[in-house]
C-alpha positions as a LaTeX table, in Angstrom:
\begin{tabular}{lrrr}
\hline
Residue & $x$ (\AA) & $y$ (\AA) & $z$ (\AA) \\
\hline
Unk1 & 30.53 & 98.98 & $-86.10$ \\
Unk2 & 33.03 & 99.05 & $-83.22$ \\
Unk3 & 32.05 & 97.09 & $-80.10$ \\
Unk4 & 33.28 & 96.46 & $-76.56$ \\
Unk5 & 32.07 & 95.12 & $-73.23$ \\
Unk6 & 30.88 & 91.93 & $-71.57$ \\
Unk7 & 28.17 & 93.30 & $-69.28$ \\
Unk8 & 27.66 & 96.88 & $-70.49$ \\
Unk9 & 28.16 & 96.10 & $-74.15$ \\
Unk10 & 28.54 & 99.12 & $-76.46$ \\
Unk11 & 28.39 & 99.58 & $-80.23$ \\
Unk12 & 29.87 & 102.78 & $-81.69$ \\
Unk13 & 28.87 & 103.79 & $-85.21$ \\
Unk14 & 29.05 & 106.56 & $-87.79$ \\
Unk15 & 31.61 & 108.68 & $-89.63$ \\
Unk16 & 32.90 & 112.20 & $-89.20$ \\
Unk17 & 31.06 & 113.59 & $-92.24$ \\
Unk18 & 28.20 & 111.10 & $-92.38$ \\
Unk19 & 24.62 & 111.95 & $-91.51$ \\
Unk20 & 25.09 & 111.08 & $-87.84$ \\
Unk21 & 27.28 & 109.34 & $-85.29$ \\
Unk22 & 25.99 & 107.32 & $-82.39$ \\
Unk23 & 26.14 & 104.65 & $-79.75$ \\
Unk24 & 24.10 & 101.67 & $-78.62$ \\
Unk25 & 24.41 & 100.73 & $-74.94$ \\
Unk26 & 23.22 & 97.23 & $-74.05$ \\
Unk27 & 22.26 & 95.81 & $-70.63$ \\
Unk28 & 21.59 & 98.97 & $-68.68$ \\
Unk29 & 19.01 & 98.01 & $-66.04$ \\
Unk30 & 15.44 & 99.14 & $-66.50$ \\
Unk31 & 14.34 & 102.11 & $-64.44$ \\
Unk32 & 17.47 & 104.29 & $-64.57$ \\
Unk33 & 16.83 & 108.00 & $-65.02$ \\
Unk34 & 19.44 & 109.68 & $-67.20$ \\
Unk35 & 20.97 & 112.90 & $-65.95$ \\
Unk36 & 20.46 & 114.92 & $-69.13$ \\
Unk37 & 22.00 & 118.05 & $-67.64$ \\
Unk38 & 25.18 & 116.09 & $-66.89$ \\
Unk39 & 25.21 & 114.74 & $-70.45$ \\
Unk40 & 24.80 & 118.22 & $-71.95$ \\
Unk41 & 27.58 & 119.63 & $-69.76$ \\
Unk42 & 29.92 & 116.80 & $-70.75$ \\
Unk43 & 29.26 & 117.37 & $-74.44$ \\
Unk44 & 29.79 & 121.11 & $-74.01$ \\
Unk45 & 33.16 & 120.63 & $-72.32$ \\
Unk46 & 34.38 & 118.45 & $-75.20$ \\
Unk47 & 33.27 & 120.91 & $-77.89$ \\
Unk48 & 35.69 & 123.44 & $-79.45$ \\
Unk49 & 34.98 & 126.85 & $-77.93$ \\
Unk50 & 37.89 & 129.18 & $-78.68$ \\
Unk51 & 40.78 & 129.99 & $-81.00$ \\
Unk52 & 42.64 & 127.13 & $-79.28$ \\
Unk53 & 40.53 & 124.62 & $-81.23$ \\
Unk54 & 39.04 & 123.84 & $-84.62$ \\
Unk55 & 36.52 & 126.20 & $-86.21$ \\
Unk56 & 34.14 & 123.29 & $-86.86$ \\
Unk57 & 31.10 & 123.94 & $-84.68$ \\
Unk58 & 28.92 & 120.91 & $-84.07$ \\
Unk59 & 26.17 & 121.59 & $-81.54$ \\
Unk60 & 26.00 & 117.91 & $-80.49$ \\
Unk61 & 22.24 & 117.97 & $-80.01$ \\
Unk62 & 21.83 & 114.28 & $-79.30$ \\
Unk63 & 18.67 & 112.21 & $-79.75$ \\
Unk64 & 17.67 & 109.12 & $-77.77$ \\
Unk65 & 15.80 & 106.96 & $-80.27$ \\
Unk66 & 15.24 & 103.75 & $-78.30$ \\
Unk67 & 15.50 & 102.22 & $-74.85$ \\
Unk68 & 14.16 & 105.23 & $-72.95$ \\
Unk69 & 10.50 & 105.88 & $-72.11$ \\
Unk70 & 8.82 & 108.17 & $-69.57$ \\
Unk71 & 12.26 & 109.41 & $-68.46$ \\
Unk72 & 13.53 & 105.94 & $-67.53$ \\
Unk73 & 15.57 & 103.25 & $-69.25$ \\
Unk74 & 13.41 & 100.36 & $-70.45$ \\
Unk75 & 16.06 & 97.64 & $-70.19$ \\
Unk76 & 16.26 & 97.33 & $-73.98$ \\
Unk77 & 19.27 & 98.70 & $-75.94$ \\
Unk78 & 19.68 & 102.44 & $-75.40$ \\
Unk79 & 20.36 & 104.00 & $-78.80$ \\
Unk80 & 21.67 & 107.56 & $-79.07$ \\
Unk81 & 22.52 & 109.50 & $-82.22$ \\
Unk82 & 24.19 & 112.88 & $-82.78$ \\
Unk83 & 23.56 & 114.50 & $-86.19$ \\
Unk84 & 26.54 & 115.98 & $-88.03$ \\
Unk85 & 25.55 & 119.50 & $-89.07$ \\
Unk86 & 28.79 & 121.40 & $-89.83$ \\
Unk87 & 30.73 & 119.24 & $-92.28$ \\
Unk88 & 32.92 & 120.57 & $-95.11$ \\
Unk89 & 33.90 & 117.57 & $-97.17$ \\
Unk90 & 35.55 & 119.57 & $-99.97$ \\
Unk91 & 38.63 & 119.91 & $-97.72$ \\
Unk92 & 39.44 & 116.21 & $-98.25$ \\
Unk93 & 40.80 & 114.33 & $-101.27$ \\
Unk94 & 40.71 & 110.50 & $-101.30$ \\
Unk95 & 43.90 & 110.15 & $-103.33$ \\
Unk96 & 46.11 & 112.34 & $-101.10$ \\
Unk97 & 47.54 & 110.52 & $-98.07$ \\
Unk98 & 47.71 & 112.86 & $-95.08$ \\
Unk99 & 50.84 & 112.12 & $-92.98$ \\
Unk100 & 50.16 & 110.34 & $-89.66$ \\
Unk101 & 46.43 & 110.00 & $-90.43$ \\
Unk102 & 44.59 & 106.74 & $-91.08$ \\
Unk103 & 44.27 & 107.46 & $-94.80$ \\
Unk104 & 46.82 & 104.89 & $-96.02$ \\
Unk105 & 46.11 & 102.15 & $-93.50$ \\
Unk106 & 42.33 & 102.50 & $-93.94$ \\
Unk107 & 42.75 & 102.38 & $-97.73$ \\
Unk108 & 44.67 & 99.10 & $-97.42$ \\
Unk109 & 42.44 & 97.59 & $-94.72$ \\
Unk110 & 39.14 & 98.36 & $-96.50$ \\
Unk111 & 40.27 & 98.11 & $-100.14$ \\
Unk112 & 39.64 & 101.81 & $-100.76$ \\
Unk113 & 35.95 & 101.69 & $-99.77$ \\
Unk114 & 36.35 & 103.60 & $-96.50$ \\
Unk115 & 34.81 & 107.04 & $-95.92$ \\
Unk116 & 37.87 & 109.30 & $-96.10$ \\
Unk117 & 36.05 & 112.58 & $-95.29$ \\
Unk118 & 37.32 & 114.01 & $-92.03$ \\
Unk119 & 38.88 & 110.69 & $-91.14$ \\
Unk120 & 35.57 & 108.81 & $-91.39$ \\
Unk121 & 35.09 & 106.23 & $-88.63$ \\
Unk122 & 38.64 & 106.89 & $-87.40$ \\
Unk123 & 37.86 & 110.49 & $-86.53$ \\
Unk124 & 37.93 & 112.06 & $-83.09$ \\
Unk125 & 34.40 & 113.18 & $-83.93$ \\
Unk126 & 33.26 & 109.75 & $-82.74$ \\
Unk127 & 34.36 & 110.55 & $-79.21$ \\
Unk128 & 31.21 & 112.66 & $-78.77$ \\
Unk129 & 28.97 & 109.60 & $-78.20$ \\
Unk130 & 31.62 & 108.23 & $-75.82$ \\
Unk131 & 31.24 & 111.39 & $-73.74$ \\
Unk132 & 27.52 & 110.61 & $-73.41$ \\
Unk133 & 28.39 & 107.06 & $-72.34$ \\
Unk134 & 30.81 & 108.46 & $-69.79$ \\
Unk135 & 28.25 & 110.84 & $-68.33$ \\
Unk136 & 25.80 & 107.96 & $-67.83$ \\
Unk137 & 28.46 & 105.77 & $-66.19$ \\
Unk138 & 29.83 & 108.64 & $-64.10$ \\
Unk139 & 26.38 & 109.28 & $-62.65$ \\
Unk140 & 26.08 & 105.63 & $-61.55$ \\
Unk141 & 29.61 & 105.64 & $-60.07$ \\
Unk142 & 29.00 & 108.89 & $-58.19$ \\
Unk143 & 25.96 & 107.28 & $-56.54$ \\
Unk144 & 28.45 & 104.74 & $-55.13$ \\
Unk145 & 30.90 & 107.46 & $-53.98$ \\
Unk146 & 33.36 & 106.77 & $-56.82$ \\
Unk147 & 34.83 & 109.91 & $-58.37$ \\
Unk148 & 36.98 & 110.39 & $-61.48$ \\
Unk149 & 38.92 & 113.48 & $-62.54$ \\
Unk150 & 41.89 & 114.57 & $-64.64$ \\
Unk151 & 44.18 & 117.53 & $-65.17$ \\
Unk152 & 46.41 & 118.60 & $-68.04$ \\
Unk153 & 49.73 & 117.30 & $-66.74$ \\
Unk154 & 51.79 & 118.83 & $-69.53$ \\
Unk155 & 51.66 & 120.53 & $-72.90$ \\
Unk156 & 54.84 & 120.29 & $-74.94$ \\
Unk157 & 57.63 & 120.99 & $-72.41$ \\
Unk158 & 55.63 & 122.82 & $-69.71$ \\
Unk159 & 54.23 & 120.79 & $-66.79$ \\
Unk160 & 51.56 & 121.17 & $-64.14$ \\
Unk161 & 51.87 & 119.91 & $-60.55$ \\
Unk162 & 51.13 & 116.19 & $-60.05$ \\
Unk163 & 48.42 & 114.47 & $-58.04$ \\
Unk164 & 51.11 & 113.08 & $-55.73$ \\
Unk165 & 51.85 & 116.64 & $-54.57$ \\
Unk166 & 48.33 & 117.30 & $-53.24$ \\
Unk167 & 45.69 & 115.59 & $-51.14$ \\
Unk168 & 43.38 & 113.79 & $-53.54$ \\
Unk169 & 39.75 & 114.10 & $-52.54$ \\
Unk170 & 36.29 & 114.48 & $-54.01$ \\
Unk171 & 36.40 & 118.28 & $-53.89$ \\
Unk172 & 39.63 & 118.44 & $-55.90$ \\
Unk173 & 38.29 & 116.17 & $-58.63$ \\
Unk174 & 34.95 & 117.98 & $-58.77$ \\
Unk175 & 36.79 & 121.27 & $-59.18$ \\
Unk176 & 38.82 & 119.86 & $-62.07$ \\
Unk177 & 35.70 & 118.41 & $-63.69$ \\
Unk178 & 33.98 & 121.79 & $-63.63$ \\
Unk179 & 36.77 & 123.40 & $-65.68$ \\
Unk180 & 37.10 & 123.58 & $-69.48$ \\
Unk181 & 40.89 & 123.71 & $-69.05$ \\
Unk182 & 41.65 & 121.69 & $-65.86$ \\
Unk183 & 44.96 & 122.18 & $-64.08$ \\
Unk184 & 46.14 & 121.85 & $-60.48$ \\
Unk185 & 48.31 & 124.95 & $-60.68$ \\
Unk186 & 46.32 & 127.65 & $-62.46$ \\
Unk187 & 49.54 & 129.56 & $-63.11$ \\
Unk188 & 50.40 & 127.20 & $-65.99$ \\
Unk189 & 47.17 & 127.82 & $-67.91$ \\
Unk190 & 48.46 & 130.95 & $-69.67$ \\
Unk191 & 51.68 & 129.14 & $-70.59$ \\
Unk192 & 49.76 & 126.18 & $-71.96$ \\
Unk193 & 47.49 & 128.34 & $-74.05$ \\
Unk194 & 50.35 & 130.41 & $-75.43$ \\
Unk195 & 52.15 & 127.25 & $-76.56$ \\
Unk196 & 49.01 & 126.20 & $-78.44$ \\
Unk197 & 48.56 & 129.62 & $-80.02$ \\
Unk198 & 52.23 & 129.75 & $-81.07$ \\
Unk199 & 51.90 & 126.36 & $-82.74$ \\
Unk200 & 48.75 & 127.50 & $-84.50$ \\
Unk201 & 50.46 & 130.68 & $-85.75$ \\
Unk202 & 53.27 & 128.52 & $-87.15$ \\
Unk203 & 50.86 & 126.15 & $-88.93$ \\
Unk204 & 51.88 & 123.41 & $-86.49$ \\
Unk205 & 50.47 & 121.46 & $-83.53$ \\
Unk206 & 51.42 & 120.28 & $-80.04$ \\
Unk207 & 50.64 & 117.36 & $-77.74$ \\
Unk208 & 50.80 & 116.72 & $-74.02$ \\
Unk209 & 49.92 & 114.41 & $-71.16$ \\
Unk210 & 46.86 & 113.98 & $-68.98$ \\
Unk211 & 46.92 & 112.61 & $-65.42$ \\
Unk212 & 43.77 & 110.86 & $-64.21$ \\
Unk213 & 42.70 & 109.74 & $-60.75$ \\
Unk214 & 39.88 & 107.47 & $-59.60$ \\
Unk215 & 38.97 & 107.54 & $-55.91$ \\
Unk216 & 36.48 & 105.49 & $-53.92$ \\
Unk217 & 36.98 & 102.11 & $-55.62$ \\
Unk218 & 37.30 & 99.46 & $-52.89$ \\
Unk219 & 40.05 & 96.84 & $-52.92$ \\
Unk220 & 39.43 & 93.64 & $-54.85$ \\
Unk221 & 38.29 & 94.58 & $-58.36$ \\
Unk222 & 40.06 & 93.21 & $-61.42$ \\
Unk223 & 40.89 & 89.69 & $-62.63$ \\
Unk224 & 44.30 & 88.46 & $-63.84$ \\
Unk225 & 45.59 & 87.94 & $-66.46$ \\
Unk226 & 43.49 & 89.39 & $-69.25$ \\
Unk227 & 40.96 & 91.36 & $-67.26$ \\
Unk228 & 43.31 & 93.30 & $-65.02$ \\
Unk229 & 42.30 & 96.87 & $-64.30$ \\
Unk230 & 45.29 & 98.00 & $-66.38$ \\
Unk231 & 44.30 & 95.66 & $-69.21$ \\
Unk232 & 40.73 & 96.96 & $-69.51$ \\
Unk233 & 41.70 & 100.61 & $-69.08$ \\
Unk234 & 44.52 & 100.29 & $-71.61$ \\
Unk235 & 42.28 & 98.61 & $-74.17$ \\
Unk236 & 39.74 & 101.43 & $-73.96$ \\
Unk237 & 42.12 & 104.36 & $-73.57$ \\
Unk238 & 44.11 & 103.33 & $-76.63$ \\
Unk239 & 40.87 & 103.33 & $-78.63$ \\
Unk240 & 40.80 & 107.14 & $-78.28$ \\
Unk241 & 42.39 & 108.80 & $-81.34$ \\
Unk242 & 45.78 & 110.47 & $-80.62$ \\
Unk243 & 46.56 & 108.37 & $-77.52$ \\
Unk244 & 50.13 & 107.10 & $-77.89$ \\
Unk245 & 51.24 & 106.17 & $-74.39$ \\
Unk246 & 50.00 & 105.14 & $-70.96$ \\
Unk247 & 51.60 & 104.62 & $-67.57$ \\
Unk248 & 50.14 & 103.65 & $-64.21$ \\
Unk249 & 51.41 & 105.06 & $-60.92$ \\
Unk250 & 55.01 & 106.14 & $-61.28$ \\
Unk251 & 55.17 & 104.27 & $-64.59$ \\
Unk252 & 58.42 & 104.63 & $-66.51$ \\
Unk253 & 60.01 & 106.64 & $-63.69$ \\
Unk254 & 60.09 & 103.41 & $-61.66$ \\
Unk255 & 62.67 & 101.99 & $-64.08$ \\
Unk256 & 65.18 & 104.55 & $-62.81$ \\
Unk257 & 64.68 & 103.70 & $-59.13$ \\
Unk258 & 65.30 & 100.89 & $-56.65$ \\
Unk259 & 62.64 & 98.57 & $-55.27$ \\
Unk260 & 63.03 & 100.22 & $-51.87$ \\
Unk261 & 62.02 & 103.50 & $-53.53$ \\
Unk262 & 59.02 & 102.16 & $-55.43$ \\
Unk263 & 57.42 & 99.62 & $-53.08$ \\
Unk264 & 54.25 & 100.74 & $-51.26$ \\
Unk265 & 54.46 & 99.72 & $-47.56$ \\
Unk266 & 51.21 & 98.61 & $-45.92$ \\
Unk267 & 49.92 & 100.51 & $-42.92$ \\
Unk268 & 46.88 & 100.42 & $-40.63$ \\
Unk269 & 44.74 & 103.54 & $-40.57$ \\
Unk270 & 41.61 & 103.57 & $-38.40$ \\
Unk271 & 41.40 & 99.80 & $-38.66$ \\
Unk272 & 41.77 & 99.73 & $-42.43$ \\
Unk273 & 44.73 & 98.50 & $-44.48$ \\
Unk274 & 46.24 & 101.16 & $-46.73$ \\
Unk275 & 49.62 & 101.94 & $-48.24$ \\
Unk276 & 51.84 & 104.78 & $-47.07$ \\
Unk277 & 52.72 & 105.66 & $-50.68$ \\
Unk278 & 51.04 & 105.04 & $-54.03$ \\
Unk279 & 53.83 & 104.38 & $-56.52$ \\
Unk280 & 51.80 & 101.53 & $-58.04$ \\
Unk281 & 48.84 & 103.79 & $-58.77$ \\
Unk282 & 46.34 & 101.89 & $-56.63$ \\
Unk283 & 46.84 & 98.60 & $-58.49$ \\
Unk284 & 48.71 & 95.46 & $-57.53$ \\
Unk285 & 48.46 & 92.21 & $-59.44$ \\
Unk286 & 46.01 & 93.96 & $-61.73$ \\
Unk287 & 43.56 & 94.35 & $-58.83$ \\
Unk288 & 42.51 & 97.51 & $-56.98$ \\
Unk289 & 44.04 & 97.91 & $-53.50$ \\
Unk290 & 41.70 & 100.66 & $-52.31$ \\
Unk291 & 44.12 & 103.52 & $-52.94$ \\
Unk292 & 43.47 & 106.07 & $-55.72$ \\
Unk293 & 43.92 & 104.63 & $-59.21$ \\
Unk294 & 46.32 & 107.03 & $-60.94$ \\
Unk295 & 47.56 & 106.95 & $-64.53$ \\
Unk296 & 48.93 & 109.27 & $-67.21$ \\
Unk297 & 48.00 & 109.28 & $-70.88$ \\
Unk298 & 50.20 & 110.65 & $-73.68$ \\
Unk299 & 48.44 & 112.62 & $-76.42$ \\
Unk300 & 50.35 & 113.16 & $-79.66$ \\
Unk301 & 50.34 & 116.47 & $-81.55$ \\
Unk302 & 47.39 & 116.60 & $-83.91$ \\
Unk303 & 48.33 & 115.24 & $-87.33$ \\
Unk304 & 46.64 & 117.95 & $-89.42$ \\
Unk305 & 49.12 & 120.80 & $-89.85$ \\
Unk306 & 49.56 & 123.49 & $-92.49$ \\
Unk307 & 53.31 & 123.12 & $-92.96$ \\
Unk308 & 54.48 & 121.55 & $-96.24$ \\
Unk309 & 54.85 & 117.78 & $-95.86$ \\
Unk310 & 56.01 & 115.02 & $-98.13$ \\
Unk311 & 53.38 & 112.46 & $-99.11$ \\
Unk312 & 52.06 & 110.34 & $-101.98$ \\
Unk313 & 49.15 & 110.53 & $-104.40$ \\
Unk314 & 47.86 & 106.95 & $-104.10$ \\
Unk315 & 46.05 & 107.09 & $-107.47$ \\
Unk316 & 49.03 & 108.17 & $-109.56$ \\
Unk317 & 51.68 & 106.76 & $-107.18$ \\
Unk318 & 53.60 & 110.03 & $-107.39$ \\
Unk319 & 55.46 & 111.79 & $-104.59$ \\
Unk320 & 53.95 & 115.21 & $-103.85$ \\
Unk321 & 54.13 & 118.01 & $-101.30$ \\
Unk322 & 51.02 & 118.61 & $-99.24$ \\
Unk323 & 49.97 & 121.80 & $-97.46$ \\
Unk324 & 46.76 & 120.98 & $-95.61$ \\
Unk325 & 43.88 & 123.43 & $-95.69$ \\
Unk326 & 40.74 & 123.32 & $-93.59$ \\
Unk327 & 39.58 & 123.48 & $-89.98$ \\
Unk328 & 41.89 & 121.70 & $-87.57$ \\
Unk329 & 42.87 & 121.69 & $-83.89$ \\
Unk330 & 46.39 & 122.96 & $-83.08$ \\
Unk331 & 46.08 & 120.80 & $-79.94$ \\
Unk332 & 43.43 & 118.45 & $-78.58$ \\
Unk333 & 44.82 & 117.85 & $-75.08$ \\
Unk334 & 42.31 & 120.25 & $-73.51$ \\
Unk335 & 39.42 & 118.58 & $-75.37$ \\
Unk336 & 40.40 & 114.92 & $-75.15$ \\
Unk337 & 40.79 & 115.16 & $-71.37$ \\
Unk338 & 36.99 & 115.02 & $-71.12$ \\
Unk339 & 36.95 & 111.93 & $-73.35$ \\
Unk340 & 39.51 & 110.25 & $-71.09$ \\
Unk341 & 37.30 & 110.94 & $-68.07$ \\
Unk342 & 34.37 & 109.46 & $-69.96$ \\
Unk343 & 36.09 & 106.28 & $-71.12$ \\
Unk344 & 37.57 & 105.81 & $-67.63$ \\
Unk345 & 34.08 & 106.03 & $-66.10$ \\
Unk346 & 32.88 & 103.36 & $-68.50$ \\
Unk347 & 35.92 & 101.12 & $-67.87$ \\
Unk348 & 35.57 & 101.29 & $-64.10$ \\
Unk349 & 31.83 & 100.59 & $-64.20$ \\
Unk350 & 32.31 & 97.68 & $-66.60$ \\
Unk351 & 35.02 & 96.20 & $-64.34$ \\
Unk352 & 32.81 & 96.46 & $-61.27$ \\
Unk353 & 29.65 & 95.00 & $-62.80$ \\
Unk354 & 31.62 & 92.08 & $-64.23$ \\
Unk355 & 32.08 & 91.03 & $-60.61$ \\
Unk356 & 28.97 & 92.43 & $-58.95$ \\
Unk357 & 26.41 & 91.97 & $-61.72$ \\
Unk358 & 24.13 & 94.57 & $-63.36$ \\
Unk359 & 21.98 & 95.03 & $-60.23$ \\
Unk360 & 24.91 & 96.92 & $-58.67$ \\
Unk361 & 23.92 & 99.83 & $-60.93$ \\
Unk362 & 20.43 & 100.20 & $-59.46$ \\
\hline
\end{tabular}
């Protein structure tokens, strides 16, 4: 079981082709009513829905099996499961190591006893319960006027506009959150989708980047050194399969500039202290400064491709050529964006209640 959290402690369990996957959420206050419509919408957005994604069709009909009674949380652990109903395990062979998958490392780490089908516990399938977690956390944050949203910043070598080019507000983020394929400039959507379809036609895959913004978080949250906002977000974001990079604010671009170009001068606006720019992404010293928290996440091309690849049969220790068959995503950028929103909602809520206590959620 995979676990995280000091106040809102979570346990993630299950495998891609097992009977079910699920999540236990500890320390939610008693008396919270879950927004089930929000949860269903979040699960729907993450699901594959077109030729841009895998043909595996899980309906994600979740079940709450404990911690919820008469439409309110009871204060005991909230346990949620999602049955797996569309598995096809014959597509997987335990002895064949799929390049860039967890097959080899899991074999070594667990002495060959891991569930290899569909990636087992390493699979992106386990992000479905995280989307439920995110919907619950998002609802609590929204009640405190905190909003989170993301757009597909790039796919392969085509890029969208950036948050720095527009006025970030609640309406912008709500608009992005209502989209299955969120972009700032809708003109890039067709280009993005064609890149994905071209990769699929060539038995290949593509990656991209996702830019995320959090607005409404007051100054003063985060604790150096090991509980900085960046530290907690990074820990959780890198737990999402296919995440390979992360930068806050201007990130790596700052290395090519001078301090005079990257510092954020303080200004007074209607009696409040703000910064005239946001190169640091709303974070200084690992603590929120009241400006939007902005970061970008790099998503690698999906590892399952149909092109011939060199690999090894771990049983016979022979070099072989592998041509993967089965149902795979040519890109997951447009699906994982909803997982990033979810895990960000959880991270921000966890950071806040570490300082404010669980009653802040009521």
